[in-house]
Every structure is written in structure tokens, then in C-alpha cells.
C-alpha positions as CSV (number, residue, x, y, z in Angstrom):
1,X,190.3,-3.9,-60.3
2,X,187.1,-2.0,-59.4
3,X,185.0,-3.7,-56.7
4,X,181.5,-2.4,-55.9
5,X,181.8,-3.8,-52.4
6,X,184.9,-4.3,-50.3
7,X,184.7,-5.6,-46.8
8,X,188.3,-5.6,-45.6
9,X,189.3,-7.6,-42.4
10,X,185.8,-7.3,-40.9
11,X,185.6,-8.3,-37.3
12,X,182.5,-8.7,-35.3
13,X,182.2,-9.9,-31.7
14,X,179.4,-10.8,-29.5
15,X,180.6,-10.9,-25.9
16,X,183.4,-13.6,-26.0
17,X,182.1,-15.1,-29.2
18,X,184.0,-14.0,-32.4
19,X,181.4,-14.2,-35.3
20,X,183.5,-12.6,-38.0
21,X,187.3,-13.0,-37.5
22,X,189.0,-10.5,-40.1
23,X,187.0,-11.7,-43.1
24,X,187.6,-10.1,-46.5
25,X,184.9,-10.0,-49.2
26,X,185.3,-8.3,-52.5
27,X,182.5,-8.2,-55.0
28,X,182.8,-7.0,-58.6
29,X,180.3,-5.0,-60.6
30,X,177.9,-7.1,-62.5
31,X,178.7,-10.5,-60.8
32,X,176.8,-12.9,-58.7
33,X,179.0,-13.7,-55.7
34,X,178.2,-16.6,-53.4
35,X,178.9,-16.4,-49.8
36,X,179.1,-20.1,-48.5
37,X,179.6,-21.5,-45.1
38,X,178.2,-23.7,-42.3
39,X,175.3,-22.8,-40.1
40,X,176.7,-20.3,-37.6
41,X,179.9,-19.6,-39.7
42,X,179.1,-15.9,-39.8
43,X,177.6,-15.3,-43.2
44,X,174.5,-13.5,-42.1
45,X,176.4,-11.6,-39.5
46,X,178.8,-10.3,-42.2
47,X,175.9,-9.3,-44.4
48,X,174.1,-7.6,-41.5
49,X,177.2,-5.6,-41.0
50,X,177.1,-4.6,-44.7
51,X,173.4,-3.7,-44.4
52,X,173.9,-1.5,-41.3
53,X,172.1,-3.8,-38.8
54,X,175.5,-4.4,-36.9
55,X,178.4,-2.2,-36.5
56,X,181.8,-3.9,-37.1
57,X,184.4,-4.0,-34.3
58,X,187.2,-3.8,-36.8
59,X,187.9,-3.5,-40.5
60,X,186.8,-1.2,-43.3
61,X,183.9,-1.1,-45.8
62,X,184.2,0.4,-49.2
63,X,181.4,1.0,-51.7
64,X,182.5,1.6,-55.3
65,X,186.0,2.4,-54.0
66,X,185.0,4.9,-51.3
67,X,185.2,4.2,-47.6
68,X,181.8,4.4,-45.9
69,X,180.3,4.0,-42.5
70,X,176.9,2.2,-42.7
71,X,175.2,3.1,-39.4
72,X,171.7,1.7,-40.3
73,X,169.7,0.2,-43.2
74,X,168.6,3.6,-44.3
75,X,172.3,4.5,-45.0
76,X,172.6,1.1,-46.8
77,X,169.6,1.9,-49.0
78,X,171.0,5.3,-49.8
79,X,174.3,3.6,-50.9
80,X,172.2,1.3,-53.3
81,X,172.4,-1.8,-51.0
82,X,169.2,-3.9,-50.5
83,X,168.8,-7.1,-48.5
84,X,166.4,-9.9,-48.7
85,X,166.6,-11.5,-45.1
86,X,166.4,-15.3,-44.4
87,X,164.1,-14.6,-41.5
88,X,161.5,-12.3,-42.8
89,X,161.4,-8.6,-41.8
90,X,157.6,-8.3,-42.3
91,X,154.7,-6.8,-40.3
92,X,152.1,-9.6,-40.0
93,X,149.1,-7.2,-39.6
94,X,150.1,-5.2,-42.8
95,X,149.2,-6.2,-46.3
96,X,151.6,-7.4,-48.9
97,X,151.7,-3.9,-50.5
98,X,152.0,-2.1,-47.2
99,X,155.1,-4.1,-46.4
100,X,156.7,-3.6,-49.7
101,X,156.2,0.2,-49.8
102,X,157.1,0.7,-46.1
103,X,159.4,3.6,-45.8
104,X,159.1,4.4,-49.5
105,X,155.4,5.1,-49.8
106,X,154.0,6.9,-53.0
107,X,151.8,9.8,-52.0
108,X,149.2,11.9,-53.6
109,X,147.9,15.1,-52.1
110,X,149.7,14.4,-48.9
111,X,148.3,10.9,-48.3
112,X,149.6,7.4,-49.3
113,X,148.4,6.6,-52.7
114,X,147.4,2.9,-51.9
115,X,145.7,2.3,-55.3
116,X,148.9,3.3,-57.2
117,X,151.0,1.3,-54.8
118,X,149.0,-1.8,-55.3
119,X,149.2,-1.4,-59.1
120,X,153.0,-1.0,-58.9
121,X,153.3,-4.1,-56.7
122,X,151.1,-6.1,-59.1
123,X,153.2,-5.0,-62.1
124,X,156.4,-5.8,-60.4
125,X,155.3,-9.2,-59.3
126,X,154.1,-10.1,-62.8
127,X,157.3,-8.7,-64.3
128,X,159.5,-11.0,-62.2
129,X,157.2,-14.0,-62.0
130,X,156.7,-13.7,-58.3
131,X,152.9,-13.8,-58.1
132,X,151.4,-12.4,-54.9
133,X,148.1,-10.9,-53.9
134,X,148.9,-7.2,-53.2
135,X,145.9,-6.9,-50.9
136,X,146.5,-10.1,-48.8
137,X,147.6,-9.7,-45.1
138,X,151.1,-11.3,-44.3
139,X,149.6,-13.2,-41.5
140,X,147.3,-15.0,-43.9
141,X,149.8,-16.1,-46.5
142,X,152.2,-18.9,-46.7
143,X,155.9,-18.9,-45.9
144,X,156.7,-19.2,-49.6
145,X,154.5,-16.2,-50.4
146,X,156.3,-14.3,-47.5
147,X,159.6,-15.0,-49.2
148,X,158.3,-13.5,-52.4
149,X,157.2,-10.4,-50.6
150,X,160.8,-9.9,-49.2
151,X,162.3,-10.3,-52.7
152,X,159.8,-7.8,-54.2
153,X,160.5,-5.4,-51.2
154,X,164.1,-5.2,-52.4
155,X,163.3,-4.9,-56.1
156,X,160.8,-2.2,-55.4
157,X,163.6,0.0,-54.0
158,X,165.8,-0.5,-57.1
159,X,169.0,-1.3,-55.3
160,X,172.1,-1.7,-57.3
161,X,173.8,-4.2,-54.9
162,X,171.4,-7.0,-53.7
163,X,172.1,-9.3,-50.8
164,X,170.0,-12.5,-51.0
165,X,170.1,-14.5,-47.8
166,X,168.9,-18.0,-48.6
167,X,166.3,-16.7,-51.1
168,X,165.3,-20.1,-52.5
169,X,165.0,-21.9,-49.1
170,X,161.2,-22.2,-49.5
171,X,160.7,-21.9,-53.2
172,X,159.7,-24.8,-55.6
173,X,162.0,-26.0,-58.3
174,X,160.0,-24.0,-60.9
175,X,160.2,-20.8,-58.7
176,X,163.9,-21.4,-58.2
177,X,164.5,-21.4,-61.9
178,X,162.5,-18.3,-62.3
179,X,164.4,-16.6,-59.5
180,X,167.7,-17.6,-61.2
181,X,166.6,-16.0,-64.4
182,X,165.6,-12.9,-62.4
183,X,169.1,-12.7,-60.9
184,X,170.6,-13.1,-64.4
185,X,168.4,-10.3,-65.7
186,X,169.4,-8.0,-62.8
187,X,173.1,-8.6,-63.5
188,X,172.7,-7.9,-67.1
189,X,171.2,-4.6,-66.0
190,X,174.4,-3.8,-64.2
191,X,173.3,-4.8,-60.7
192,X,175.6,-6.9,-58.5
193,X,174.4,-9.7,-56.2
194,X,175.7,-11.4,-53.1
195,X,174.0,-14.7,-52.7
196,X,174.1,-16.6,-49.3
197,X,173.1,-20.1,-50.0
198,X,173.8,-23.7,-48.9
199,X,172.7,-25.1,-52.2
200,X,175.9,-26.0,-54.0
201,X,173.9,-26.7,-57.2
202,X,172.7,-23.2,-57.3
203,X,176.1,-21.8,-56.8
204,X,177.5,-23.9,-59.7
205,X,174.6,-22.8,-61.9
206,X,174.4,-19.1,-61.4
207,X,177.3,-17.7,-59.6
208,X,180.6,-16.2,-60.9
209,X,182.6,-16.4,-57.8
210,X,182.3,-17.9,-54.4
211,X,183.8,-16.9,-50.9
212,X,183.9,-19.7,-48.4
213,X,184.0,-19.0,-44.6
214,X,184.2,-21.5,-41.7
215,X,183.8,-20.7,-38.1
216,X,184.1,-17.0,-38.6
217,X,187.2,-17.0,-40.8
218,X,187.7,-16.6,-44.5
219,X,188.9,-19.9,-46.1
220,X,189.0,-19.2,-49.8
221,X,187.6,-17.2,-52.7
222,X,187.3,-19.2,-56.0
223,X,186.0,-18.8,-59.6
224,X,183.0,-21.1,-59.8
225,X,184.1,-22.3,-63.2
226,X,187.2,-23.7,-61.7
227,X,185.8,-25.6,-58.7
228,X,183.1,-28.4,-58.0
229,X,180.6,-29.2,-55.4
230,X,182.7,-31.8,-53.6
231,X,185.6,-29.2,-53.2
232,X,183.2,-26.6,-52.0
233,X,181.5,-28.9,-49.5
234,X,184.9,-29.9,-48.1
235,X,186.1,-26.3,-47.7
236,X,182.7,-25.4,-46.0
237,X,182.7,-28.1,-43.3
238,X,186.3,-29.2,-43.2
239,X,185.6,-32.8,-44.2
240,X,184.2,-34.8,-47.1
241,X,180.4,-34.9,-47.3
242,X,178.0,-37.5,-48.7
243,X,175.4,-36.0,-50.9
244,X,173.2,-39.1,-51.0
245,X,172.1,-40.8,-47.8
246,X,172.6,-44.6,-47.7
247,X,169.6,-46.5,-46.6
248,X,168.3,-50.1,-46.7
249,X,164.9,-50.8,-48.3
250,X,162.0,-49.9,-46.1
251,X,160.1,-52.6,-44.2
252,X,156.6,-51.0,-43.7
253,X,154.5,-52.4,-40.8
254,X,151.2,-51.4,-39.5
255,X,149.4,-48.2,-40.4
256,X,150.3,-45.4,-38.0
257,X,148.7,-42.3,-39.6
258,X,145.5,-42.8,-41.5
259,X,143.8,-39.8,-43.1
260,X,140.3,-40.2,-44.7
261,X,138.4,-37.6,-46.7
262,X,140.0,-34.7,-44.8
263,X,138.7,-31.2,-45.4
264,X,140.4,-28.1,-44.0
265,X,139.8,-24.5,-44.6
266,X,142.5,-21.8,-44.8
267,X,142.4,-18.4,-43.0
268,X,140.2,-17.1,-45.9
269,X,137.6,-19.8,-45.4
270,X,138.6,-21.6,-48.6
271,X,139.1,-25.4,-48.8
272,X,142.9,-25.8,-48.7
273,X,142.6,-29.5,-48.0
274,X,139.8,-31.0,-50.0
275,X,139.0,-34.6,-49.5
276,X,142.5,-35.8,-48.9
277,X,143.3,-39.4,-48.2
278,X,146.8,-40.8,-47.1
279,X,148.2,-43.6,-45.0
280,X,151.7,-43.7,-43.5
281,X,153.0,-47.0,-42.1
282,X,155.5,-47.8,-39.4
283,X,158.9,-48.2,-40.8
284,X,158.6,-45.9,-43.8
285,X,159.1,-42.3,-44.8
286,X,156.5,-40.8,-47.0
287,X,157.4,-37.6,-48.6
288,X,154.8,-35.0,-49.8
289,X,155.8,-33.0,-52.9
290,X,153.8,-30.1,-54.1
291,X,153.9,-26.4,-55.1
292,X,153.6,-24.2,-52.1
293,X,149.9,-23.2,-51.3
294,X,148.4,-26.5,-52.3
295,X,147.3,-27.5,-48.8
296,X,150.5,-28.6,-47.2
297,X,150.5,-26.2,-44.3
298,X,146.8,-26.8,-43.5
299,X,147.4,-30.6,-43.6
300,X,150.2,-30.4,-41.2
301,X,148.3,-28.0,-38.9
302,X,145.3,-30.2,-38.9
303,X,147.3,-33.3,-38.0
304,X,148.9,-31.5,-35.1
305,X,145.9,-29.8,-33.9
306,X,146.8,-26.2,-34.7
307,X,143.7,-25.7,-36.8
308,X,140.3,-27.5,-37.0
309,X,139.3,-30.0,-39.7
310,X,135.9,-29.3,-41.3
311,X,135.3,-33.0,-41.9
312,X,137.1,-36.2,-42.3
313,X,139.1,-38.2,-39.9
314,X,142.8,-38.4,-38.8
315,X,143.7,-41.7,-37.0
316,X,147.0,-42.3,-35.1
317,X,147.6,-46.1,-34.3
318,X,143.9,-46.6,-34.9
319,X,142.8,-43.9,-32.5
320,X,140.7,-40.8,-33.8
321,X,142.8,-37.8,-33.0
322,X,140.8,-35.4,-35.3
323,X,140.5,-31.9,-33.7
324,X,142.1,-33.0,-30.3
325,X,144.1,-30.3,-28.6
326,X,147.7,-30.0,-29.6
327,X,149.0,-31.2,-26.2
328,X,146.7,-34.5,-26.5
329,X,148.1,-35.1,-30.1
330,X,151.7,-34.7,-28.8
331,X,151.0,-37.1,-25.9
332,X,149.4,-39.6,-28.3
333,X,152.8,-39.9,-30.1
334,X,153.2,-37.1,-32.7
335,X,156.3,-35.2,-33.1
336,X,156.4,-32.0,-35.2
337,X,159.2,-30.2,-36.8
338,X,157.4,-27.1,-38.0
339,X,158.1,-25.3,-41.3
340,X,158.2,-21.8,-39.5
341,X,160.6,-22.4,-36.6
342,X,160.1,-18.9,-35.2
343,X,156.3,-19.0,-35.3
344,X,155.7,-22.6,-34.1
345,X,159.0,-24.1,-33.1
346,X,160.7,-21.9,-30.5
347,X,160.0,-19.1,-27.9
348,X,162.8,-16.9,-29.2
349,X,163.3,-15.0,-25.9
350,X,163.7,-18.1,-23.9
351,X,167.0,-19.7,-23.3
352,X,167.8,-22.5,-25.7
353,X,167.8,-24.9,-22.9
354,X,164.2,-24.2,-21.9
355,X,163.2,-24.6,-25.5
356,X,164.4,-28.1,-25.5
357,X,161.7,-29.1,-23.1
358,X,158.7,-27.1,-24.5
359,X,156.8,-30.2,-25.2
360,X,157.6,-32.0,-21.8
361,X,158.2,-29.3,-19.2
362,X,155.2,-30.2,-17.2
363,X,156.3,-33.8,-16.9
364,X,158.9,-35.5,-14.5
365,X,161.8,-35.0,-14.2
366,X,161.4,-31.4,-15.4
367,X,158.5,-30.5,-13.1
368,X,157.3,-31.6,-9.7
369,X,154.2,-30.3,-7.9
370,X,154.0,-27.4,-10.4
371,X,157.6,-26.2,-10.0
372,X,160.1,-26.5,-12.7
373,X,163.4,-28.5,-12.1
374,X,165.8,-26.2,-13.9
375,X,168.7,-28.6,-13.1
376,X,167.1,-31.5,-14.9
377,X,166.0,-29.1,-17.8
378,X,169.5,-27.8,-18.4
379,X,171.1,-31.2,-18.0
380,X,168.8,-32.5,-20.8
381,X,169.5,-29.4,-22.9
382,X,173.3,-30.1,-22.6
383,X,172.9,-33.6,-23.7
384,X,170.8,-32.6,-26.8
385,X,173.1,-29.8,-27.6
386,X,176.1,-32.2,-27.8
387,X,174.2,-35.0,-29.6
388,X,172.7,-32.7,-32.3
389,X,175.7,-30.4,-32.7
390,X,173.8,-27.2,-31.7
391,X,176.4,-24.5,-31.9
392,X,175.7,-22.1,-29.1
393,X,177.8,-20.4,-26.5
394,X,175.9,-22.3,-23.8
395,X,172.4,-23.6,-23.0
396,X,171.4,-20.3,-21.3
397,X,171.8,-18.3,-24.6
398,X,168.4,-17.0,-25.9
399,X,167.2,-19.0,-28.9
400,X,167.1,-15.7,-30.9
401,X,170.8,-15.4,-30.8
402,X,171.4,-18.7,-32.6
403,X,171.8,-19.0,-36.3
404,X,168.8,-20.3,-38.2
405,X,170.4,-23.6,-38.8
406,X,171.3,-24.1,-35.1
407,X,167.8,-23.1,-34.2
408,X,166.5,-25.9,-36.5
409,X,168.9,-28.5,-35.0
410,X,167.6,-27.7,-31.6
411,X,164.0,-28.2,-32.7
412,X,164.9,-31.5,-34.5
413,X,166.8,-32.7,-31.4
414,X,163.8,-31.9,-29.1
415,X,161.4,-33.8,-31.4
416,X,163.4,-36.8,-32.2
417,X,164.4,-37.3,-28.5
418,X,160.8,-37.7,-27.5
419,X,160.7,-40.8,-29.8
420,X,157.3,-40.2,-31.3
421,X,155.4,-42.9,-33.3
422,X,154.8,-40.3,-36.0
423,X,157.4,-37.7,-36.8
424,X,156.1,-34.9,-39.1
425,X,159.1,-33.1,-40.6
426,X,158.1,-29.9,-42.5
427,X,161.0,-28.3,-44.4
428,X,163.3,-29.9,-41.9
429,X,166.6,-28.8,-43.7
430,X,165.5,-25.2,-44.7
431,X,168.5,-23.0,-44.6
432,X,170.9,-25.8,-43.5
433,X,174.3,-26.4,-44.8
434,X,175.2,-29.7,-46.5
435,X,176.8,-31.2,-43.4
436,X,173.7,-30.4,-41.3
437,X,171.5,-31.8,-44.0
438,X,173.4,-35.0,-44.1
439,X,173.1,-35.3,-40.3
440,X,169.3,-34.7,-40.2
441,X,168.6,-37.1,-43.2
442,X,170.4,-39.8,-41.2
443,X,168.3,-39.0,-38.2
444,X,165.0,-39.3,-40.2
445,X,166.1,-42.6,-41.6
446,X,167.2,-43.8,-38.2
447,X,163.6,-43.1,-37.0
448,X,162.3,-45.1,-39.9
449,X,164.5,-48.0,-39.1
450,X,163.4,-48.0,-35.5
451,X,159.9,-48.7,-36.8
452,X,158.6,-45.1,-36.6
453,X,156.5,-43.5,-39.3
454,X,157.9,-40.3,-40.9
455,X,155.9,-37.8,-42.9
456,X,158.4,-35.5,-44.8
457,X,156.9,-32.3,-46.3
458,X,159.5,-30.4,-48.4
459,X,159.8,-28.1,-51.4
460,X,163.2,-29.6,-52.1
461,X,162.6,-32.4,-54.7
462,X,166.2,-33.6,-54.2
463,X,165.5,-34.2,-50.6
464,X,162.1,-35.8,-51.1
465,X,163.6,-38.2,-53.8
466,X,166.7,-38.9,-51.7
467,X,164.9,-39.7,-48.3
468,X,161.4,-40.8,-49.1
469,X,160.3,-44.5,-49.5
470,X,157.1,-43.2,-51.2
471,X,156.2,-39.8,-52.6
472,X,152.7,-38.5,-52.4
473,X,152.1,-35.6,-54.7
474,X,149.6,-33.0,-53.4
475,X,147.7,-30.7,-55.8
476,X,144.8,-28.4,-54.9
477,X,144.4,-30.0,-51.5
478,X,144.4,-33.6,-52.7
479,X,146.8,-36.4,-53.2
480,X,146.8,-36.9,-56.9
481,X,149.6,-39.5,-57.2
482,X,151.7,-41.8,-55.1
483,X,155.0,-42.8,-56.8
484,X,158.2,-44.7,-56.1
485,X,161.1,-42.3,-55.9
486,X,163.2,-45.0,-57.7
487,X,160.8,-45.0,-60.6
488,X,160.2,-41.4,-61.1
489,X,162.0,-38.2,-62.2
490,X,162.0,-34.5,-61.2
491,X,160.4,-33.8,-64.5
492,X,157.5,-36.1,-63.9
493,X,157.0,-34.9,-60.3
494,X,157.1,-31.3,-61.6
495,X,154.3,-32.2,-64.1
496,X,152.3,-33.9,-61.3
497,X,152.8,-31.0,-59.0
498,X,151.5,-28.6,-61.6
499,X,148.3,-30.8,-62.1
500,X,149.0,-31.4,-65.7
501,X,149.3,-35.2,-65.3
502,X,147.4,-37.4,-62.9
503,X,147.8,-41.0,-61.7
504,X,145.3,-42.9,-59.7
505,X,146.2,-42.1,-56.2
506,X,146.2,-44.9,-53.6
507,X,145.8,-44.2,-49.9
508,X,148.0,-46.9,-48.4
């Protein structure tokens, strides 16, 4: 049988940590092949080896039957291999077009033909239904838009073998369906796709075969038509997994978060939040559902003090916290799991132990007379690492070295441990495996049951409907409907999110 990619007995070691332990992956021409595993199982490491970002410590790679040595991404590109990374490889100060064409710039008379490049990007984005503004700067667009740029960057180079590392993590259900159609179109054109994903539903819908790895070892390669989500989940985490989170009915108490007539402008000076009203009570989880770019990011950043509100009020336990500095808002009782863990959640070059006290390092027992107490800091870190199953060689390892899922678990552990009155969870399970998702959903519900208010912002409708007690739909910067998750459907939410159907929106 002819394989376009063969990774035979690949071994990759970091110090004493074995990330890939003699893994074999074989991909057929014209198939979508899923790579499934827990956070930290070694999936991204294996793909980084294939893309030339890492060099293997053992094993062999064959492309279209020929042994190759992929020393860097340029070699991978020359071999027809492209990769869409989970953590974006974008230059914040460059425009969308500049990022997409970087290294493959069209020229005219010895200079970059930017007009032609922008037109090509515009046509490509329209062709694949991944609408972006070619002239926008990366720093000014949402995480969802940045993901689209990463996908377009790979498509622009016309690779035959495409690696998608969690490509749907920040996409809406409509965008996911569009991307699935794109992948099917690419396969019909003779391309081959390796899809790293934790979403079992996507594997069952779009993939031909799946290779499961666990803790760096290959577990099985299966035909998707001959397996099911329960079997895949058990192979991935080594135990049975519950896909729905059991919870008792909410018992809402006093208002904790009260937002009235809030107006917030985005980086371009346009009203992203436009007269928004919302109340979240103690003892309930309110989920916000909406298409990316309808004001979710600006709403969260206004509540947490990261950007200024133009008008309106934000009250926490009756106290006006509008436009207070972030530290004052944190001290008032707000916890924040940010949607971009690298930008707002971690200092990547700090040890993971020190990241565990970023919100409290200046308080006892972590600081005394202006000096840090590292013994107390790392003792707390060890406790949270154990409690939240953060898989790291030790608490002194830099945050950058952890997998995305383990970085996320560290942030959630830090925020939940502070026991805030209001916990804002923005995309809390982005890029996490089903076992970690189950764990985090239970933690959010535990916070609710302890009388805390939880504001969940997620593009995952399954997550919003499973965890929330009420769902607030945001459209063009306003809450246009508040619905009971037990009395709605994904189809109805999709219509509301698209603005084609409105209900009278309450604010309590």
C-alpha cells in the first residue's frame, strides 16, 4: 500500500522526558487521518517533527515512499507539507496579507506586489469561506480571525499534505461546518490531511482513519467507520469518560455581576459592545453564545479592566467596578480564565510554579517586605499541579514547555484556587481532551454549587448547552435573547447568533 507519509518508530526526547516513544503513523493519499490523544500525549511534538521544527532522536520519515530528512519547515514546504499550528505563528505588527505571504511574496519590478497579494488573499478567503480583512493588523483582530489567517497561510502555499493542529478550537459551529467542507474539497483534489483534534464528533464526521496515542506511545490505528466515540475516548485516556456533566438544578441567589447599558469600543474605535445589559447571580452559570467578533472579547476585557468602557456600568456585589485597574478588580473578587492563554494568561518564560501566583505574588505568604518567598510559591504550585493534574516534569519547568492543555489547566487551577465571587471562563476548554474537559466542567459546576457566579463564554455550543443554567445570546454587541438550555436547540441558537431571530432579552 502506498502511503504519502510514513513516520516509522519516531522517538523524541526532551532531557529525561520521552515525548514520542517509537510512534508509527502512516497516512494514505487522499485521506483525512485523525491524530488523537490526551493533552501532553505527544501529538503536536510528532507533527512538529514532521514539519521540521524538531529533529527526531530515532526512527525514519518517508514522504511518498522515499526516506527524507526534514531539517526545517522550508524543507517540509518543499516536500509539499504545510502546517496550521494550534498556537499561532503570526507576527502581531504585520497585516493579514503580510503574514499569509511571508516567505512566498509575489513581486513586481523587484518589489513586493502588495496590491496583487491582497487581491489573492481576498479571493482565497472568499473561495474557502474564511472571511478576513486582508489589510487588518494581526494585533487588532480576534483569536478566531487569527485562526483563519493560519489556515489561509497554509492554503496559499498549495501544500499536498496538510497538518491541522486543533483547527476548529475557536471556530463557531457554522465555521466548523464550512471548514469540514473545505477539508473534503481538498481531499477530493488529491490532498491528504492529518487532523489533530480532541473533538470526537469531528473525527466521526470527517475522518477516514484515526491513530490514538497515549503518554507518548502509539495505542491503535482504527478505521473510523468501525469505531465509536466511547471506544476512542477510552483508548485516549485509558478509562471510560462521561460526555455530559451531571448537575443538580441551579439555586440562584443575589446578583453578583450587573452590567447596565455597557458600551465598549474595539481597537478600531468601533462600538463592539453596544448598550449591553446582563445580570449573573450567585449560584448560577450563565453561558454567552455568539459568533466570534460580536463583542465577546471586548465585554470580557471591560469587566476585567483590560480596556476602558465608554459608558454604562459594571457592578460586582453592588459595587461599581467600571474602569477600575485590573488588580483592583481581581481583589474585588473576579477570577479570569482568558481566551488567549499566551497573551493574557501566562508569562511563558517564567517557571510554571511562578505562573501559579501571578495574581497573588505580592500578598502573604508569597511576599514579605517586598521580597518573594519562593518556598511558599513552589509549595503552592506543587499543590495545584497535583490537584489539577497539570502534567509537567516539575514546577520549575518554563510554562512555554508545557502542552497547550496543561497550560490551560494551570491557569484554571490558579483562578479557581483564589475562590473568586465571579469566575469568568473564556474558552476554558479550548484545545483540551475529553478527559480534561470533563474535569474542568465539574470544577465550574462546583464553583456554582458553592454559591459563586460563573460567566462562561464559549464558541462550543455543546459546552454552553451542557454546562450553563441560562444562555445569553450576543449579537452585534447586545444580548438579544436569554434562553433555557433545556428548552432550546443548537439550530435555534444558531439562528439567534446570526441575528435572524430575536427574542425579548431580559437582564436578570
